TIVEXBA-204228 format. One record per residue (C-alpha): x, y, z; residue in one letter. Coordinates in steps of 0.2 Angstrom, whole numbers, plus 5000, padded with zeros to 4 digits. Layout:
# TIVEXBA-204228
XYZA
...
# end
This chain:
# TIVEXBA-204228
502149864975M
500749914963Q
499349894978R
500549984990I
500850134979L
498950144975L
498650144993F
499950274997L
499550384982M
497750384986T
498050415005N
499150565001I
497850634990A
496450605002I
497650685016L
497850845007V
496050865004V
495650815023V
496950945028S
495851095020F
494351035031V
495451005046F
496151185045N
494451265044I
493951155059I
495451185069S
495451375066A
493651375072N
493751275088T
495351335095G
496251165092L
497951235089T
499651195096V
499251295112Q
497951155115N
499151005110P
498050865117L
496450915108G
497450945091L
498250765093L
496450705096I
495850785079L
497350745070C
497050555075G
495150575069L
495650635052F
497350545050G
496350375054F
494850435043G
495850475028G
496850295029A
495150205030F
494350295016V
495950245006S
495550065011L
493750065007F
494050134989I
495650024986S
494849884976R
493850004966W
495450114963M
496449964959A
495249904945V
495050074937R
497050114938A
497549964931T
496149924918G
495849754926A
494349654919Q
493449554933V
492949384928I
491149374931E
490849214920Q
492349134915P
492449114896R
494049044892T
495048884899P
496349004907V
494949104916E
494148954922R
495848874929W
496049054937L
494349054947V
494548864951E
496348884958T
495849044968V
494348954975K
495348804981Q
496648904989Q
495449024998T
494448865004Q
496148805011K
496548965019A
494848975027G
494349145019I
492849195007P
493049184988M
493749354982P
493449424965Q
494749374952V
495349494937A
496649504923I
497349674919F
498449714903P
500249724906S
501749654898H
502549644915A
502349484926P
501249564940N
499949514952A
499149594967F
497749574980A
496749714988T
495149754996G
494349825012R
494249645020S
494349465018K
492549455012S
492749605000N
494449574991S
495149554974L
496549454967V
497249504950A
498649444938V
499249524923S
499349454905T
501149454905G
501149354921L
500049224912L
501149214897E
502749194905Q
502449084920M
501948904919N
500448844929Q
501348794945D
502248954946E
500649044943I
499848944957E
501149004968A
500849184965V
499049164968L
499349074984A
500549224988H
499149354985E
497849244994V
499049235009S
499049435009H
497149425011I
497149295023A
498449385033N
497349545034G
498749645027D
497749785019M
496849815036V
498549815046T
499249935033L
497750045036T
498050055054L
499850085053I
499450225040Q
498150295051G
499550315065V
500750395052V
499450515046N
499150575064T
500850615068F
501150685050V
499750815053M
500150845071F
502050885068F
501650975052A
500651105062R
501951105077I
503251155065I
502251275055A
501751355072S
503651365077A
503951455060I
502551575062D
503151615080N
504951645075T
504451765060T
503551865073R
504951875085G
504551975100N
503152085092N
501651985094Q
500452125086Q
501252105069G
502451995058G
502151815057G
501651705043L
499851755039G
498451625037T
498851585019L
500651555021A
500451465037Y
499151335029F
500351335014G
501851275025I
500751145034V
500251075017M
502051065010V
502550995027L
501150855027E
501750795009I
503550795015V
503350715031F
502050585023G
503450535010I
504750515024L
503450415034A
503150305021S
504750225026I
503850145040I
502450075028V
503850015017M
504549915032W
502949825035F
502649795017S
504349705016R
503949605032K
502249555024R
503049485009E
504049365018F
502449305027R
501449285010A
502849195003D
502749075018A
500949065016G
501049014999S
502248885003A
500948815015Q
499648815002L
500448754987V
502248694992G
503748804993K
504548734979Q
503348814967K
503548974976M
505448974974I
505248924955A
504049084953A
505349194962L
506849114952E
505749154936R
505649334941L
507449344945Q
507949274928R
506749384919G
507349564915Q
506549694925E
505249784914P
505349974910E
504450074925L
502850154920K
502150224936G
502650074947S
503849944950M
503549754949L
501949714959A
502449544965F
504449564966G
505849684963I
507349634954N
509049704957G
509949744974K
509849904984R
510749964999S
510750115010G
509450255009L
508550184993S
508250015003R
507250105016L
505950145002F
505849964995M
504149884997S
504849714993H
506449634999P
507649574985P
507049414977L
508749324983S
508249365001E
506549294999R
507149134990I
508349105004E
507049135018A
505949005008L
507348875008R
507548885027R
505748835030I
# end
């Protein structure tokens, strides 16, 4: 989930900044709700632009947000084993060798990110290296390599671009409707005013962006099953099941800005389940056993 949260937070931040520029351009080009097609096109350009900026800086952001240290030259047996294992897995998966990194965290976390298969990063936490055996770590690495091989970050970006487009579009449609309502029948006065209108647009974009993350989380849950299956193909499903069972037996660490990157313990239902980036571990284990 760490990768997804970083991407979403970066995307929302960029979307807010982009909106300021968007508001200036739309105000000076006449692309308002009276010209919905033009407004939708402009929203698409800015929406996809923000998503792709998030993608292009995802690796840079992940390294700095987690304090990860990229292994340039392996100095310890563990580092050499990590690099060699990832190298073997990527060769088997038919993708270029990514950067490999270790980041400080007591929680058993791992993530993969990057703008393309040839520009990616696989990182594991110190906690994962301490709490799992080699077979389980190997399965975790294969899971992350599968994310890269499946092109999950690019697909996520395209989905986020569509979401951004409609978030920006409907925020302006609703803000305009509120503006017209406050005007009433007096077209010469009243209304929200420029600053209030833009303020409502920004608030609506943030609210809609959070709600739209349900779509992104749905995709995230689907990709977890695919990455688990990919790990099973690379190293065997028993190793992947063992890694998930290890997480299941472990006690979920205290949250500090993010949930477990690799798996989420505990069961959720109802509305909260819609915002889960990972399926429950029990469901992932059962899906692997059915392979």
